[in-house]
N, CA, C and O atoms as a Maestro MAE file, in Angstrom:
{
 s_m_m2io_version
 :::
 2.0.0
}

f_m_ct {
 s_m_title
 :::
 protein
 m_atom[272] {
  # First column is atom index #
  i_m_mmod_type
  r_m_x_coord
  r_m_y_coord
  r_m_z_coord
  i_m_residue_number
  s_m_chain_name
  s_m_pdb_residue_name
  s_m_pdb_atom_name
  i_m_atomic_number
  :::
  1 25 90.460 -100.381 55.375 1 A "MET " " N  " 7
  2 3 91.669 -100.808 56.046 1 A "MET " " CA " 6
  3 2 92.818 -100.259 55.133 1 A "MET " " C  " 6
  4 15 93.884 -100.171 55.742 1 A "MET " " O  " 8
  5 25 92.856 -99.910 53.961 2 A "PRO " " N  " 7
  6 3 94.213 -99.585 53.385 2 A "PRO " " CA " 6
  7 2 94.556 -98.178 53.788 2 A "PRO " " C  " 6
  8 15 95.703 -97.772 53.980 2 A "PRO " " O  " 8
  9 25 93.322 -97.389 53.912 3 A "TYR " " N  " 7
  10 3 93.552 -96.127 54.476 3 A "TYR " " CA " 6
  11 2 94.302 -95.965 55.825 3 A "TYR " " C  " 6
  12 15 95.205 -95.197 56.155 3 A "TYR " " O  " 8
  13 25 93.668 -96.891 56.466 4 A "LEU " " N  " 7
  14 3 94.261 -96.843 58.088 4 A "LEU " " CA " 6
  15 2 95.694 -97.255 58.181 4 A "LEU " " C  " 6
  16 15 96.437 -96.865 59.082 4 A "LEU " " O  " 8
  17 25 96.078 -98.109 57.154 5 A "VAL " " N  " 7
  18 3 97.348 -98.864 57.012 5 A "VAL " " CA " 6
  19 2 98.257 -97.657 56.745 5 A "VAL " " C  " 6
  20 15 99.294 -97.468 57.380 5 A "VAL " " O  " 8
  21 25 97.778 -96.793 55.701 6 A "GLU " " N  " 7
  22 3 98.530 -95.939 55.049 6 A "GLU " " CA " 6
  23 2 98.876 -94.708 56.068 6 A "GLU " " C  " 6
  24 15 100.022 -94.294 56.246 6 A "GLU " " O  " 8
  25 25 97.726 -94.193 56.700 7 A "LYS " " N  " 7
  26 3 97.716 -93.264 57.378 7 A "LYS " " CA " 6
  27 2 98.586 -93.392 58.785 7 A "LYS " " C  " 6
  28 15 99.414 -92.567 59.171 7 A "LYS " " O  " 8
  29 25 98.262 -94.438 59.363 8 A "PHE " " N  " 7
  30 3 98.709 -94.804 60.769 8 A "PHE " " CA " 6
  31 2 99.928 -95.815 61.002 8 A "PHE " " C  " 6
  32 15 100.805 -95.659 61.852 8 A "PHE " " O  " 8
  33 25 99.814 -97.043 59.957 9 A "GLY " " N  " 7
  34 3 100.704 -97.541 59.779 9 A "GLY " " CA " 6
  35 2 101.167 -98.811 61.037 9 A "GLY " " C  " 6
  36 15 102.140 -99.565 61.058 9 A "GLY " " O  " 8
  37 25 100.018 -98.650 62.010 10 A "TYR " " N  " 7
  38 3 99.795 -99.638 63.001 10 A "TYR " " CA " 6
  39 2 100.145 -101.052 62.600 10 A "TYR " " C  " 6
  40 15 99.587 -101.513 61.604 10 A "TYR " " O  " 8
  41 25 101.038 -101.810 63.292 11 A "PRO " " N  " 7
  42 3 101.022 -103.316 63.168 11 A "PRO " " CA " 6
  43 2 99.490 -104.133 63.021 11 A "PRO " " C  " 6
  44 15 99.193 -105.048 62.252 11 A "PRO " " O  " 8
  45 25 98.787 -103.552 63.890 12 A "CYS " " N  " 7
  46 3 97.436 -104.350 64.089 12 A "CYS " " CA " 6
  47 2 96.716 -104.039 62.600 12 A "CYS " " C  " 6
  48 15 96.066 -104.834 61.920 12 A "CYS " " O  " 8
  49 25 96.995 -102.804 62.343 13 A "PHE " " N  " 7
  50 3 96.171 -102.433 61.038 13 A "PHE " " CA " 6
  51 2 96.466 -103.583 59.899 13 A "PHE " " C  " 6
  52 15 95.646 -104.324 59.358 13 A "PHE " " O  " 8
  53 25 98.061 -103.495 59.676 14 A "LYS " " N  " 7
  54 3 98.512 -104.433 58.960 14 A "LYS " " CA " 6
  55 2 98.074 -105.729 58.657 14 A "LYS " " C  " 6
  56 15 97.671 -106.248 57.615 14 A "LYS " " O  " 8
  57 25 98.253 -106.164 59.878 15 A "GLU " " N  " 7
  58 3 97.865 -107.682 60.025 15 A "GLU " " CA " 6
  59 2 96.328 -107.756 59.672 15 A "GLU " " C  " 6
  60 15 96.047 -108.743 58.991 15 A "GLU " " O  " 8
  61 25 95.374 -107.006 59.958 16 A "THR " " N  " 7
  62 3 94.189 -107.245 59.985 16 A "THR " " CA " 6
  63 2 93.877 -107.170 58.517 16 A "THR " " C  " 6
  64 15 93.116 -108.041 58.097 16 A "THR " " O  " 8
  65 25 94.389 -106.168 57.554 17 A "LEU " " N  " 7
  66 3 94.445 -106.119 56.338 17 A "LEU " " CA " 6
  67 2 94.848 -107.363 55.620 17 A "LEU " " C  " 6
  68 15 94.036 -108.036 54.984 17 A "LEU " " O  " 8
  69 25 96.063 -107.648 55.726 18 A "GLU " " N  " 7
  70 3 96.606 -108.980 55.349 18 A "GLU " " CA " 6
  71 2 95.670 -110.063 55.666 18 A "GLU " " C  " 6
  72 15 95.541 -110.854 54.732 18 A "GLU " " O  " 8
  73 25 94.900 -110.358 56.835 19 A "GLN " " N  " 7
  74 3 93.594 -111.211 56.846 19 A "GLN " " CA " 6
  75 2 92.660 -111.005 56.083 19 A "GLN " " C  " 6
  76 15 92.280 -111.990 55.450 19 A "GLN " " O  " 8
  77 25 92.153 -110.077 55.915 20 A "VAL " " N  " 7
  78 3 90.992 -109.519 55.082 20 A "VAL " " CA " 6
  79 2 91.259 -109.881 53.808 20 A "VAL " " C  " 6
  80 15 90.376 -110.489 53.203 20 A "VAL " " O  " 8
  81 25 92.537 -109.582 53.131 21 A "ASN " " N  " 7
  82 3 92.737 -110.134 51.754 21 A "ASN " " CA " 6
  83 2 93.093 -111.330 51.683 21 A "ASN " " C  " 6
  84 15 93.176 -111.707 50.514 21 A "ASN " " O  " 8
  85 25 93.409 -112.308 52.647 22 A "ARG " " N  " 7
  86 3 93.680 -113.525 52.327 22 A "ARG " " CA " 6
  87 2 92.161 -114.179 52.451 22 A "ARG " " C  " 6
  88 15 91.900 -115.061 51.633 22 A "ARG " " O  " 8
  89 25 91.292 -113.868 53.270 23 A "GLN " " N  " 7
  90 3 89.872 -114.371 53.186 23 A "GLN " " CA " 6
  91 2 89.255 -114.255 51.831 23 A "GLN " " C  " 6
  92 15 88.836 -115.174 51.126 23 A "GLN " " O  " 8
  93 25 89.273 -112.586 51.511 24 A "TYR " " N  " 7
  94 3 88.750 -112.457 50.043 24 A "TYR " " CA " 6
  95 2 89.318 -113.330 49.000 24 A "TYR " " C  " 6
  96 15 88.639 -113.885 48.136 24 A "TYR " " O  " 8
  97 25 90.562 -113.420 49.121 25 A "ASP " " N  " 7
  98 3 91.274 -114.275 47.800 25 A "ASP " " CA " 6
  99 2 90.723 -115.521 48.187 25 A "ASP " " C  " 6
  100 15 90.403 -116.246 47.245 25 A "ASP " " O  " 8
  101 25 90.537 -115.939 49.279 26 A "ALA " " N  " 7
  102 3 89.713 -117.348 49.289 26 A "ALA " " CA " 6
  103 2 88.414 -117.925 49.050 26 A "ALA " " C  " 6
  104 15 88.067 -119.105 48.991 26 A "ALA " " O  " 8
  105 25 87.608 -116.583 48.893 27 A "MET " " N  " 7
  106 3 86.080 -116.673 48.718 27 A "MET " " CA " 6
  107 2 86.070 -117.161 47.139 27 A "MET " " C  " 6
  108 15 86.967 -116.978 46.315 27 A "MET " " O  " 8
  109 25 84.709 -117.885 46.932 28 A "PRO " " N  " 7
  110 3 84.611 -118.081 45.227 28 A "PRO " " CA " 6
  111 2 84.223 -116.949 44.473 28 A "PRO " " C  " 6
  112 15 83.556 -116.051 44.986 28 A "PRO " " O  " 8
  113 25 84.565 -116.926 43.367 29 A "ASP " " N  " 7
  114 3 84.482 -115.592 42.574 29 A "ASP " " CA " 6
  115 2 83.170 -115.168 42.481 29 A "ASP " " C  " 6
  116 15 83.012 -113.952 42.372 29 A "ASP " " O  " 8
  117 25 82.052 -115.977 42.500 30 A "ALA " " N  " 7
  118 3 80.565 -115.568 42.508 30 A "ALA " " CA " 6
  119 2 80.306 -114.733 43.695 30 A "ALA " " C  " 6
  120 15 79.179 -114.241 43.753 30 A "ALA " " O  " 8
  121 25 81.198 -114.454 44.734 31 A "PHE " " N  " 7
  122 3 80.838 -113.648 45.457 31 A "PHE " " CA " 6
  123 2 81.477 -112.480 45.592 31 A "PHE " " C  " 6
  124 15 81.117 -111.755 46.519 31 A "PHE " " O  " 8
  125 25 82.458 -112.077 44.790 32 A "LYS " " N  " 7
  126 3 83.307 -110.940 44.466 32 A "LYS " " CA " 6
  127 2 82.892 -109.950 43.476 32 A "LYS " " C  " 6
  128 15 82.507 -110.390 42.393 32 A "LYS " " O  " 8
  129 25 82.902 -108.849 43.640 33 A "GLY " " N  " 7
  130 3 82.892 -107.935 42.668 33 A "GLY " " CA " 6
  131 2 81.022 -107.299 42.672 33 A "GLY " " C  " 6
  132 15 80.549 -106.651 41.738 33 A "GLY " " O  " 8
  133 25 80.481 -107.571 43.550 34 A "HIS " " N  " 7
  134 3 79.010 -107.036 43.504 34 A "HIS " " CA " 6
  135 2 78.975 -105.687 43.914 34 A "HIS " " C  " 6
  136 15 78.109 -104.980 43.397 34 A "HIS " " O  " 8
  137 25 79.718 -105.207 44.712 35 A "TYR " " N  " 7
  138 3 79.803 -103.745 45.063 35 A "TYR " " CA " 6
  139 2 81.132 -103.461 45.628 35 A "TYR " " C  " 6
  140 15 81.859 -104.420 45.890 35 A "TYR " " O  " 8
  141 25 81.609 -102.045 45.886 36 A "ARG " " N  " 7
  142 3 82.682 -101.624 46.288 36 A "ARG " " CA " 6
  143 2 82.468 -100.668 47.535 36 A "ARG " " C  " 6
  144 15 81.314 -100.610 47.960 36 A "ARG " " O  " 8
  145 25 83.251 -100.056 48.051 37 A "ILE " " N  " 7
  146 3 83.323 -99.172 49.032 37 A "ILE " " CA " 6
  147 2 84.114 -98.030 48.864 37 A "ILE " " C  " 6
  148 15 85.310 -98.275 49.022 37 A "ILE " " O  " 8
  149 25 83.795 -96.610 48.538 38 A "ASP " " N  " 7
  150 3 84.575 -95.750 47.907 38 A "ASP " " CA " 6
  151 2 85.351 -94.974 48.884 38 A "ASP " " C  " 6
  152 15 85.166 -95.303 50.056 38 A "ASP " " O  " 8
  153 25 86.120 -94.084 48.678 39 A "GLU " " N  " 7
  154 3 87.104 -93.502 49.844 39 A "GLU " " CA " 6
  155 2 86.401 -92.606 50.544 39 A "GLU " " C  " 6
  156 15 87.073 -91.960 51.347 39 A "GLU " " O  " 8
  157 25 84.973 -92.304 50.478 40 A "ASN " " N  " 7
  158 3 84.071 -91.765 51.526 40 A "ASN " " CA " 6
  159 2 83.388 -92.794 52.632 40 A "ASN " " C  " 6
  160 15 82.929 -92.419 53.711 40 A "ASN " " O  " 8
  161 25 83.409 -94.166 52.157 41 A "GLY " " N  " 7
  162 3 82.989 -95.226 52.712 41 A "GLY " " CA " 6
  163 2 81.626 -95.575 52.298 41 A "GLY " " C  " 6
  164 15 81.024 -96.451 52.918 41 A "GLY " " O  " 8
  165 25 81.047 -94.928 51.238 42 A "ASP " " N  " 7
  166 3 79.536 -95.146 50.438 42 A "ASP " " CA " 6
  167 2 79.816 -96.478 49.645 42 A "ASP " " C  " 6
  168 15 80.908 -96.866 49.228 42 A "ASP " " O  " 8
  169 25 78.650 -97.064 49.535 43 A "ILE " " N  " 7
  170 3 78.775 -98.113 48.877 43 A "ILE " " CA " 6
  171 2 78.260 -98.105 47.410 43 A "ILE " " C  " 6
  172 15 77.139 -97.746 47.050 43 A "ILE " " O  " 8
  173 25 79.181 -98.523 46.695 44 A "LYS " " N  " 7
  174 3 78.697 -98.309 45.007 44 A "LYS " " CA " 6
  175 2 78.605 -99.789 44.586 44 A "LYS " " C  " 6
  176 15 79.456 -100.667 44.730 44 A "LYS " " O  " 8
  177 25 77.413 -99.862 44.046 45 A "MET " " N  " 7
  178 3 76.765 -101.134 43.750 45 A "MET " " CA " 6
  179 2 77.554 -101.504 42.156 45 A "MET " " C  " 6
  180 15 77.444 -100.594 41.334 45 A "MET " " O  " 8
  181 25 78.128 -102.443 41.811 46 A "LEU " " N  " 7
  182 3 78.713 -102.841 40.642 46 A "LEU " " CA " 6
  183 2 77.887 -103.589 39.714 46 A "LEU " " C  " 6
  184 15 78.005 -103.493 38.492 46 A "LEU " " O  " 8
  185 25 77.164 -104.233 40.225 47 A "LYS " " N  " 7
  186 3 76.235 -105.021 39.400 47 A "LYS " " CA " 6
  187 2 74.676 -104.947 40.105 47 A "LYS " " C  " 6
  188 15 74.372 -104.655 41.262 47 A "LYS " " O  " 8
  189 25 73.914 -105.283 39.087 48 A "SER " " N  " 7
  190 3 72.259 -105.159 39.608 48 A "SER " " CA " 6
  191 2 72.093 -106.129 40.465 48 A "SER " " C  " 6
  192 15 72.825 -107.115 40.549 48 A "SER " " O  " 8
  193 25 70.870 -105.836 41.320 49 A "PRO " " N  " 7
  194 3 70.601 -107.035 42.216 49 A "PRO " " CA " 6
  195 2 70.352 -108.390 41.476 49 A "PRO " " C  " 6
  196 15 70.752 -109.470 41.910 49 A "PRO " " O  " 8
  197 25 69.651 -108.223 40.315 50 A "GLY " " N  " 7
  198 3 69.125 -109.269 39.549 50 A "GLY " " CA " 6
  199 2 70.383 -110.027 38.799 50 A "GLY " " C  " 6
  200 15 70.182 -111.178 38.414 50 A "GLY " " O  " 8
  201 25 71.601 -109.457 38.590 51 A "GLU " " N  " 7
  202 3 72.530 -109.905 37.906 51 A "GLU " " CA " 6
  203 2 73.426 -110.630 39.546 51 A "GLU " " C  " 6
  204 15 73.670 -111.836 39.495 51 A "GLU " " O  " 8
  205 25 73.730 -110.077 40.497 52 A "SER " " N  " 7
  206 3 74.187 -110.702 41.632 52 A "SER " " CA " 6
  207 2 73.459 -111.850 41.756 52 A "SER " " C  " 6
  208 15 74.033 -112.938 41.700 52 A "SER " " O  " 8
  209 25 71.872 -111.738 41.972 53 A "LYS " " N  " 7
  210 3 70.986 -113.040 42.393 53 A "LYS " " CA " 6
  211 2 71.397 -114.159 41.159 53 A "LYS " " C  " 6
  212 15 71.693 -115.319 41.446 53 A "LYS " " O  " 8
  213 25 71.379 -113.737 39.972 54 A "ALA " " N  " 7
  214 3 71.682 -114.856 39.047 54 A "ALA " " CA " 6
  215 2 73.151 -115.442 39.213 54 A "ALA " " C  " 6
  216 15 73.274 -116.662 39.312 54 A "ALA " " O  " 8
  217 25 74.108 -114.735 39.241 55 A "ILE " " N  " 7
  218 3 75.467 -115.298 39.771 55 A "ILE " " CA " 6
  219 2 75.470 -116.228 40.997 55 A "ILE " " C  " 6
  220 15 75.943 -117.364 41.028 55 A "ILE " " O  " 8
  221 25 74.937 -115.644 41.884 56 A "MET " " N  " 7
  222 3 74.929 -116.723 43.182 56 A "MET " " CA " 6
  223 2 74.035 -117.972 42.966 56 A "MET " " C  " 6
  224 15 74.346 -119.117 43.295 56 A "MET " " O  " 8
  225 25 72.844 -117.579 42.350 57 A "ASP " " N  " 7
  226 3 72.053 -118.794 42.207 57 A "ASP " " CA " 6
  227 2 72.687 -119.869 41.450 57 A "ASP " " C  " 6
  228 15 72.497 -121.056 41.713 57 A "ASP " " O  " 8
  229 25 73.543 -119.396 40.385 58 A "ARG " " N  " 7
  230 3 74.504 -120.487 39.577 58 A "ARG " " CA " 6
  231 2 75.326 -121.049 40.299 58 A "ARG " " C  " 6
  232 15 75.407 -122.276 40.243 58 A "ARG " " O  " 8
  233 25 76.145 -120.318 41.159 59 A "PHE " " N  " 7
  234 3 77.085 -120.916 42.004 59 A "PHE " " CA " 6
  235 2 76.402 -121.898 43.059 59 A "PHE " " C  " 6
  236 15 76.939 -122.988 43.254 59 A "PHE " " O  " 8
  237 25 75.240 -121.556 43.747 60 A "TRP " " N  " 7
  238 3 74.726 -122.641 44.725 60 A "TRP " " CA " 6
  239 2 74.236 -123.750 43.971 60 A "TRP " " C  " 6
  240 15 74.225 -124.790 44.629 60 A "TRP " " O  " 8
  241 25 73.782 -123.865 42.663 61 A "GLU " " N  " 7
  242 3 73.304 -124.705 41.802 61 A "GLU " " CA " 6
  243 2 74.426 -125.663 41.213 61 A "GLU " " C  " 6
  244 15 74.153 -126.816 40.879 61 A "GLU " " O  " 8
  245 25 75.569 -125.185 41.114 62 A "GLU " " N  " 7
  246 3 76.983 -125.892 40.909 62 A "GLU " " CA " 6
  247 2 77.107 -126.721 42.174 62 A "GLU " " C  " 6
  248 15 77.219 -127.947 42.166 62 A "GLU " " O  " 8
  249 25 77.079 -125.992 43.221 63 A "GLU " " N  " 7
  250 3 77.555 -126.658 44.610 63 A "GLU " " CA " 6
  251 2 76.657 -127.797 44.713 63 A "GLU " " C  " 6
  252 15 77.165 -128.917 44.752 63 A "GLU " " O  " 8
  253 25 75.424 -127.673 44.762 64 A "ARG " " N  " 7
  254 3 74.403 -128.632 44.958 64 A "ARG " " CA " 6
  255 2 74.684 -129.861 44.165 64 A "ARG " " C  " 6
  256 15 74.582 -131.004 44.611 64 A "ARG " " O  " 8
  257 25 75.061 -129.526 42.897 65 A "SER " " N  " 7
  258 3 75.242 -130.563 41.933 65 A "SER " " CA " 6
  259 2 76.677 -131.646 42.095 65 A "SER " " C  " 6
  260 15 76.788 -132.792 41.662 65 A "SER " " O  " 8
  261 25 77.595 -130.900 42.803 66 A "LYS " " N  " 7
  262 3 78.325 -131.700 43.003 66 A "LYS " " CA " 6
  263 2 78.375 -132.787 44.461 66 A "LYS " " C  " 6
  264 15 79.313 -133.512 44.792 66 A "LYS " " O  " 8
  265 25 77.085 -132.617 45.139 67 A "LEU " " N  " 7
  266 3 76.861 -133.390 46.147 67 A "LEU " " CA " 6
  267 2 76.017 -134.554 45.695 67 A "LEU " " C  " 6
  268 15 75.862 -135.560 46.387 67 A "LEU " " O  " 8
  269 25 75.623 -134.424 44.829 68 A "LYS " " N  " 7
  270 3 74.777 -135.692 44.103 68 A "LYS " " CA " 6
  271 2 75.864 -136.850 43.662 68 A "LYS " " C  " 6
  272 15 75.479 -137.880 43.108 68 A "LYS " " O  " 8
  :::
 }
 m_bond[271] {
  # First column is bond index #
  i_m_from
  i_m_to
  i_m_order
  :::
  1 1 2 1
  2 2 3 1
  3 3 4 2
  4 3 5 1
  5 5 6 1
  6 6 7 1
  7 7 8 2
  8 7 9 1
  9 9 10 1
  10 10 11 1
  11 11 12 2
  12 11 13 1
  13 13 14 1
  14 14 15 1
  15 15 16 2
  16 15 17 1
  17 17 18 1
  18 18 19 1
  19 19 20 2
  20 19 21 1
  21 21 22 1
  22 22 23 1
  23 23 24 2
  24 23 25 1
  25 25 26 1
  26 26 27 1
  27 27 28 2
  28 27 29 1
  29 29 30 1
  30 30 31 1
  31 31 32 2
  32 31 33 1
  33 33 34 1
  34 34 35 1
  35 35 36 2
  36 35 37 1
  37 37 38 1
  38 38 39 1
  39 39 40 2
  40 39 41 1
  41 41 42 1
  42 42 43 1
  43 43 44 2
  44 43 45 1
  45 45 46 1
  46 46 47 1
  47 47 48 2
  48 47 49 1
  49 49 50 1
  50 50 51 1
  51 51 52 2
  52 51 53 1
  53 53 54 1
  54 54 55 1
  55 55 56 2
  56 55 57 1
  57 57 58 1
  58 58 59 1
  59 59 60 2
  60 59 61 1
  61 61 62 1
  62 62 63 1
  63 63 64 2
  64 63 65 1
  65 65 66 1
  66 66 67 1
  67 67 68 2
  68 67 69 1
  69 69 70 1
  70 70 71 1
  71 71 72 2
  72 71 73 1
  73 73 74 1
  74 74 75 1
  75 75 76 2
  76 75 77 1
  77 77 78 1
  78 78 79 1
  79 79 80 2
  80 79 81 1
  81 81 82 1
  82 82 83 1
  83 83 84 2
  84 83 85 1
  85 85 86 1
  86 86 87 1
  87 87 88 2
  88 87 89 1
  89 89 90 1
  90 90 91 1
  91 91 92 2
  92 91 93 1
  93 93 94 1
  94 94 95 1
  95 95 96 2
  96 95 97 1
  97 97 98 1
  98 98 99 1
  99 99 100 2
  100 99 101 1
  101 101 102 1
  102 102 103 1
  103 103 104 2
  104 103 105 1
  105 105 106 1
  106 106 107 1
  107 107 108 2
  108 107 109 1
  109 109 110 1
  110 110 111 1
  111 111 112 2
  112 111 113 1
  113 113 114 1
  114 114 115 1
  115 115 116 2
  116 115 117 1
  117 117 118 1
  118 118 119 1
  119 119 120 2
  120 119 121 1
  121 121 122 1
  122 122 123 1
  123 123 124 2
  124 123 125 1
  125 125 126 1
  126 126 127 1
  127 127 128 2
  128 127 129 1
  129 129 130 1
  130 130 131 1
  131 131 132 2
  132 131 133 1
  133 133 134 1
  134 134 135 1
  135 135 136 2
  136 135 137 1
  137 137 138 1
  138 138 139 1
  139 139 140 2
  140 139 141 1
  141 141 142 1
  142 142 143 1
  143 143 144 2
  144 143 145 1
  145 145 146 1
  146 146 147 1
  147 147 148 2
  148 147 149 1
  149 149 150 1
  150 150 151 1
  151 151 152 2
  152 151 153 1
  153 153 154 1
  154 154 155 1
  155 155 156 2
  156 155 157 1
  157 157 158 1
  158 158 159 1
  159 159 160 2
  160 159 161 1
  161 161 162 1
  162 162 163 1
  163 163 164 2
  164 163 165 1
  165 165 166 1
  166 166 167 1
  167 167 168 2
  168 167 169 1
  169 169 170 1
  170 170 171 1
  171 171 172 2
  172 171 173 1
  173 173 174 1
  174 174 175 1
  175 175 176 2
  176 175 177 1
  177 177 178 1
  178 178 179 1
  179 179 180 2
  180 179 181 1
  181 181 182 1
  182 182 183 1
  183 183 184 2
  184 183 185 1
  185 185 186 1
  186 186 187 1
  187 187 188 2
  188 187 189 1
  189 189 190 1
  190 190 191 1
  191 191 192 2
  192 191 193 1
  193 193 194 1
  194 194 195 1
  195 195 196 2
  196 195 197 1
  197 197 198 1
  198 198 199 1
  199 199 200 2
  200 199 201 1
  201 201 202 1
  202 202 203 1
  203 203 204 2
  204 203 205 1
  205 205 206 1
  206 206 207 1
  207 207 208 2
  208 207 209 1
  209 209 210 1
  210 210 211 1
  211 211 212 2
  212 211 213 1
  213 213 214 1
  214 214 215 1
  215 215 216 2
  216 215 217 1
  217 217 218 1
  218 218 219 1
  219 219 220 2
  220 219 221 1
  221 221 222 1
  222 222 223 1
  223 223 224 2
  224 223 225 1
  225 225 226 1
  226 226 227 1
  227 227 228 2
  228 227 229 1
  229 229 230 1
  230 230 231 1
  231 231 232 2
  232 231 233 1
  233 233 234 1
  234 234 235 1
  235 235 236 2
  236 235 237 1
  237 237 238 1
  238 238 239 1
  239 239 240 2
  240 239 241 1
  241 241 242 1
  242 242 243 1
  243 243 244 2
  244 243 245 1
  245 245 246 1
  246 246 247 1
  247 247 248 2
  248 247 249 1
  249 249 250 1
  250 250 251 1
  251 251 252 2
  252 251 253 1
  253 253 254 1
  254 254 255 1
  255 255 256 2
  256 255 257 1
  257 257 258 1
  258 258 259 1
  259 259 260 2
  260 259 261 1
  261 261 262 1
  262 262 263 1
  263 263 264 2
  264 263 265 1
  265 265 266 1
  266 266 267 1
  267 267 268 2
  268 267 269 1
  269 269 270 1
  270 270 271 1
  271 271 272 2
  :::
 }
}
């Protein structure tokens, strides 16, 4: 999205990017930073699958404990 906003500047692209950023900011940290997409559109893993699973498992464990 940032590329499209910069390249074309259409209001719909800007609005979509703002919406995506708001949604990303609202997500729990446990779901952020596991991968990124590079300038070529390729996915680059930032954490191993095991590390990602451990982080998310901890998150869900904490959420379940809040319900008790």
